[in-house]
C-alpha positions, 0 to 999 in steps of 0.5 A: 093630488094626481096632478101634483104627483104627475108634476113631480113625477116628470121632474124626478124622472128627468133627474134620474134620466141623467144618471144613477141617483141616490135619495139625497141627490134627488132631494137636492135636485128637487128642493121644493118637493116634500118627503111624502111626494118624493116617496109616492113618486118613487113608488109609482115609478117602481110600480110601473117598472120604470124605475129600478131600486138597488139596495147596497150593503154599504155602511151606512146602507144606501139605495140607488135608483136607475131607469129600467129598459121600459123607462128608457123607452118612455123618454121620447114620449117625455121629450114630446110632452116637454116640447108641447108644454114649452110651445104652449 
C-alpha cells in the first residue's frame, strides 16, 4: 500500500507544481487514481506541510491546492528522483 500511495504522491505532486489545482482538475490529470488514494495523497502532502489547502466561500463551495514554501524546496529532489527513474 505504501508504494501505491508513493507512486500517486509523485504524480499528483507534479500536477500541483504546475499551477493551482482544484480537486476536479487533479482527478482529470490522473484518471487512473481512485477517490480513496487521491484523498490519502492530499492528506499526506498536507500533513507534511508540502501542500496548502484553501477553502473558498464561493457558491458552490470549492477548494484549491497549492505548494507551500516547503513543497517548493522539495522540487529539486523530486526532479533528481525522476531523472534517476528515467535513466534506469
